[in-house]
C-alpha positions as CSV (number, residue, x, y, z in Angstrom):
1,M,75.2,107.6,90.1
2,S,73.0,108.3,86.9
3,E,69.8,106.8,85.4
4,G,70.6,108.6,82.1
5,I,68.1,110.9,80.2
6,K,64.8,110.4,81.9
7,T,63.7,113.8,81.3
8,V,63.3,116.3,78.1
9,I,62.0,119.5,78.7
10,Y,60.9,121.9,76.1
11,P,60.4,125.7,76.1
12,V,57.2,126.5,74.5
13,K,55.8,130.0,73.5
14,D,52.0,128.9,73.5
15,L,51.7,126.4,76.2
16,S,48.1,125.8,75.4
17,A,48.6,124.8,71.8
18,A,51.9,122.8,73.0
19,K,49.7,120.8,75.6
20,Q,47.5,120.1,72.7
21,I,50.3,118.9,70.1
22,F,52.3,116.9,73.2
23,G,49.0,115.5,74.5
24,Q,48.4,114.1,71.1
25,L,51.9,112.8,70.8
26,A,52.3,110.9,73.9
27,G,48.6,109.6,74.3
28,V,47.8,110.3,77.9
29,E,46.7,113.5,80.0
30,P,49.7,115.7,81.4
31,Y,50.6,114.3,85.3
32,S,51.1,118.1,85.6
33,D,49.4,120.6,84.5
34,E,50.3,124.3,85.9
35,A,50.7,128.0,84.3
36,Y,54.6,127.3,84.7
37,Y,55.3,124.0,83.6
38,V,53.2,121.0,81.9
39,G,54.7,117.4,82.1
40,F,53.5,114.0,80.6
41,K,54.9,110.8,81.4
42,V,55.3,107.9,78.4
43,D,56.9,104.5,79.2
44,G,59.2,106.1,82.0
45,Q,59.9,108.9,80.2
46,D,59.1,112.5,81.3
47,V,58.2,115.1,79.2
48,G,58.1,118.6,80.1
49,L,56.8,122.0,78.8
50,D,58.4,124.9,80.1
51,P,56.5,128.8,79.3
52,K,59.5,130.4,80.5
53,G,62.6,128.5,78.8
54,H,63.0,130.8,76.2
55,D,63.2,133.1,78.7
56,K,65.7,131.2,80.5
57,G,67.9,131.1,77.3
58,M,66.8,127.9,76.4
59,I,67.1,127.4,72.3
60,G,65.4,123.8,72.1
61,P,65.0,120.7,74.3
62,V,67.3,120.2,77.2
63,G,67.7,116.3,78.0
64,Y,68.3,115.5,82.0
65,W,70.7,113.5,83.6
66,H,69.0,112.0,86.6
67,V,71.6,111.7,89.1
68,D,71.8,110.8,92.4
69,D,74.0,113.6,93.6
70,I,73.9,117.1,91.8
71,D,76.4,118.9,93.5
72,K,79.0,115.9,93.3
73,T,77.6,115.4,89.6
74,L,78.0,119.0,88.9
75,A,81.6,119.6,90.1
76,A,82.8,116.6,88.5
77,L,81.4,117.8,84.8
78,T,82.9,122.0,85.2
79,D,86.1,120.2,86.5
80,A,85.8,118.0,83.5
81,G,85.4,121.4,81.5
82,A,82.2,122.2,81.3
83,T,80.4,125.3,82.1
84,L,77.9,126.0,84.5
85,Q,74.6,127.6,82.7
86,D,71.7,127.7,85.5
87,Q,72.8,127.1,88.8
88,V,71.0,124.3,91.4
89,R,67.8,125.3,91.8
90,K,64.5,123.4,93.2
91,V,61.4,123.0,91.1
92,G,59.2,121.5,93.2
93,G,59.2,119.5,96.5
94,S,62.8,117.8,96.7
95,R,63.6,118.1,92.6
96,R,66.1,120.1,92.2
97,I,67.5,121.1,88.6
98,A,70.5,122.7,87.3
99,T,72.4,123.1,83.4
100,V,75.7,122.8,82.2
101,T,77.2,123.3,78.6
102,D,79.8,121.2,76.8
103,P,82.6,122.6,75.2
104,D,80.6,122.6,72.1
105,G,77.9,124.6,74.1
106,N,75.6,121.9,74.1
107,P,73.2,121.7,76.9
108,I,73.5,119.1,79.8
109,G,70.4,119.1,82.4
110,L,71.2,117.3,85.5
111,L,68.0,116.5,87.7
112,Q,68.2,115.0,91.5
113,D,64.7,114.0,93.1
């Protein structure tokens, strides 16, 4: 089961500058303000800034679909023709993420809490 896209993560090179811009846009202080990630919550939407995103091959923002079972969803998507881009990994507490690409190379993020 999917809750749809509830998280979008932007790769950024200058975390401090991006934090200022997205803080103005969101109109709130970040709920997470770490050297490895800055996150804002806006009306149920999670907007994240990843200073290592470009190093991981991100070329733009990635929308993350919130799913109940990331392993099952990942298997179903790869069986349907998606290509694994980033393996499932923990990113804080029990949160796990992974990324696949569709046949046109568009990234699809998966997130399980």
